[in-house]
MARVO-607999 format. One line per field, with one value per atom (N, C-alpha, C): atom name; x, y, z. Coordinates in pm, 1 decimal. Example, Ala and Ser with C-alpha at 12.3 -4.5 7.8 and 13.67 -1.06 7.14 Angstrom:
% MARVO-607999
site N	CA	C	N	CA	C
X 1319.0	1230.0	1320.0	1285.0	1367.0	1290.0
Y -569.0	-450.0	-330.0	-225.0	-106.0	3.0
Z 780.0	780.0	780.0	708.0	714.0	787.0
***
This chain:
% MARVO-607999
site N	CA	C	N	CA	C	N	CA	C	N	CA	C	N	CA	C	N	CA	C	N	CA	C	N	CA	C	N	CA	C	N	CA	C	N	CA	C	N	CA	C	N	CA	C	N	CA	C	N	CA	C	N	CA	C	N	CA	C	N	CA	C	N	CA	C	N	CA	C	N	CA	C	N	CA	C	N	CA	C	N	CA	C	N	CA	C	N	CA	C	N	CA	C	N	CA	C	N	CA	C	N	CA	C	N	CA	C	N	CA	C	N	CA	C	N	CA	C	N	CA	C	N	CA	C	N	CA	C	N	CA	C	N	CA	C	N	CA	C	N	CA	C	N	CA	C	N	CA	C	N	CA	C	N	CA	C	N	CA	C	N	CA	C	N	CA	C	N	CA	C	N	CA	C	N	CA	C	N	CA	C	N	CA	C	N	CA	C	N	CA	C	N	CA	C	N	CA	C	N	CA	C	N	CA	C	N	CA	C	N	CA	C	N	CA	C	N	CA	C
X 785.8	819.7	943.1	942.9	1056.9	1120.9	1252.0	1326.1	1432.8	1429.7	1532.3	1655.7	1765.7	1892.5	1970.7	1989.7	2054.1	2186.8	2270.2	2400.7	2385.3	2285.0	2266.7	2206.2	2113.9	2047.6	1998.5	2083.1	2046.7	1922.2	1903.1	1784.5	1657.1	1659.1	1540.7	1512.1	1615.6	1597.7	1534.7	1580.9	1526.5	1380.3	1349.4	1213.1	1114.6	1158.4	1068.9	1077.8	1167.5	1187.2	1058.9	993.6	871.0	761.8	746.6	646.5	675.3	800.3	837.7	802.7	833.3	800.1	649.5	577.2	431.8	368.9	415.2	359.8	395.7	515.4	554.7	467.2	439.0	352.2	211.5	161.1	29.9	28.1	130.3	136.8	144.1	199.2	209.9	73.2	-30.3	-165.8	-219.2	-159.8	-212.5	-116.1	-169.7	-82.7	-38.2	67.0	122.4	20.2	-73.8	-171.1	-261.4	-297.1	-378.1	-296.2	-170.0	-82.8	-72.5	-61.7	-53.0	-181.7	-296.2	-424.4	-437.9	-397.2	-403.4	-311.3	-190.3	-94.6	-147.7	-208.5	-265.6	-376.9	-465.8	-577.3	-525.9	-426.6	-371.8	-308.6	-233.3	-166.8	-268.0	-368.9	-470.6	-555.2	-583.6	-659.7	-581.4	-451.6	-367.1	-370.7	-365.9	-372.0	-504.6	-614.5	-747.0	-756.7	-711.4	-718.6	-636.6	-520.5	-437.7	-506.6	-565.6	-636.6	-753.8	-830.0	-945.9	-904.2	-794.6	-744.3	-703.5	-633.4	-594.3	-717.1	-820.1	-942.4	-1011.3	-1015.2	-1080.9	-1005.1	-872.8	-790.9	-758.5	-793.3	-763.7	-618.7	-546.0	-403.3	-385.0	-429.8	-426.0	-291.9	-192.3	-63.2	25.1	-2.5	82.2	44.8	143.9	117.8	26.2
Y 1010.7	879.8	830.9	705.0	642.9	545.9	557.4	468.3	399.2	268.0	192.5	181.7	232.2	228.2	108.3	6.3	-117.1	-95.8	-7.0	13.8	75.0	160.8	228.0	134.3	51.2	-39.6	-162.7	-261.9	-381.4	-452.7	-456.5	-523.9	-450.2	-319.2	-241.4	-256.8	-253.7	-270.7	-405.5	-509.7	-643.7	-650.4	-586.7	-590.0	-522.1	-419.8	-345.0	-387.1	-477.7	-518.6	-573.5	-665.0	-724.5	-618.4	-534.0	-427.5	-335.1	-299.0	-210.7	-272.7	-401.8	-470.5	-476.0	-508.6	-518.2	-384.0	-278.1	-145.4	-98.4	-130.4	-95.0	-167.5	-294.1	-371.7	-312.2	-272.9	-210.0	-79.4	2.5	132.7	117.9	7.0	-14.9	-18.0	-47.0	-55.0	80.4	187.8	321.8	406.0	479.5	569.5	686.4	756.1	864.3	969.4	1006.2	1108.3	1057.1	929.8	873.5	857.3	820.5	811.4	948.0	1052.9	1188.7	1224.9	1190.0	1218.9	1142.3	1016.7	935.4	993.9	1030.2	1087.9	1219.3	1301.0	1427.9	1403.6	1308.9	1277.9	1228.3	1140.2	1088.1	1200.8	1285.9	1396.3	1491.2	1529.2	1621.6	1556.4	1429.1	1356.7	1351.1	1329.0	1322.9	1455.5	1565.7	1698.2	1714.6	1679.6	1692.3	1603.0	1479.3	1388.0	1439.1	1495.2	1550.0	1669.6	1758.0	1874.2	1829.7	1734.9	1687.3	1614.5	1541.5	1474.1	1575.7	1680.7	1786.4	1853.1	1877.1	1940.0	1848.9	1720.2	1626.2	1607.0	1613.8	1590.9	1720.0	1835.2	1963.6	2001.6	1938.7	1965.5	2055.4	2180.6	2275.1	2346.8	2313.4	2381.6	2332.9	2214.3	2159.8	2223.0	2232.0	2293.5	2208.9
Z -355.4	-405.2	-331.8	-300.0	-233.7	-331.6	-346.1	-434.5	-351.3	-349.9	-277.0	-363.8	-313.3	-384.9	-333.3	-418.4	-371.7	-299.7	-349.6	-285.4	-147.3	-130.3	-2.1	102.0	59.2	153.0	77.6	62.2	-14.6	37.1	167.7	223.0	185.4	191.9	155.0	5.9	-75.0	-219.2	-250.3	-183.4	-205.8	-161.9	-51.6	0.4	-94.3	-164.6	-252.8	-399.4	-431.9	-571.5	-633.5	-564.7	-616.5	-632.5	-533.1	-540.7	-658.3	-676.6	-787.7	-922.1	-937.8	-1063.6	-1085.0	-981.0	-992.2	-1025.9	-963.7	-990.9	-1132.0	-1178.7	-1314.7	-1415.7	-1388.6	-1477.6	-1480.7	-1365.9	-1360.0	-1439.2	-1423.0	-1490.7	-1641.9	-1689.8	-1835.1	-1903.1	-1827.5	-1883.9	-1927.6	-1877.2	-1899.1	-1982.4	-2079.9	-2156.4	-2067.5	-2109.8	-2027.8	-1982.6	-2068.9	-2028.6	-1916.1	-1920.3	-1812.7	-1685.0	-1698.4	-1581.3	-1513.8	-1593.9	-1538.9	-1465.4	-1522.3	-1457.6	-1326.5	-1326.5	-1204.6	-1097.8	-1135.4	-1040.4	-983.1	-1067.4	-1022.5	-921.9	-953.1	-863.5	-728.3	-730.4	-604.4	-523.2	-589.8	-520.8	-457.7	-534.2	-482.6	-373.1	-387.6	-286.3	-155.9	-165.3	-45.9	29.0	-43.3	20.0	93.5	28.6	90.3	214.1	203.2	317.1	435.3	408.4	517.1	581.8	499.7	553.8	641.0	592.4	667.6	794.7	790.0	909.6	1014.5	970.3	1064.8	1125.4	1045.0	1095.6	1197.4	1170.1	1261.1	1391.0	1384.1	1504.0	1578.2	1518.1	1581.9	1570.1	1481.3	1461.0	1339.7	1354.0	1240.5	1226.5	1309.6	1304.5	1190.0	1135.5	1027.9	896.1	804.1	672.6	585.1
***
């Protein structure tokens, strides 16, 4: 997860402010247990996609 810290980089924080609000509003639709299931699915899917990408590109040296 990336969090823009306004004091560290005000321009980056401003650029992501709208996205952060929109994503928070979207997440409000789901109770915590569903949010956890969605997060788990995304995390596991990302691992599979990275593994398959490495297999397709022949770049099996990465973890």
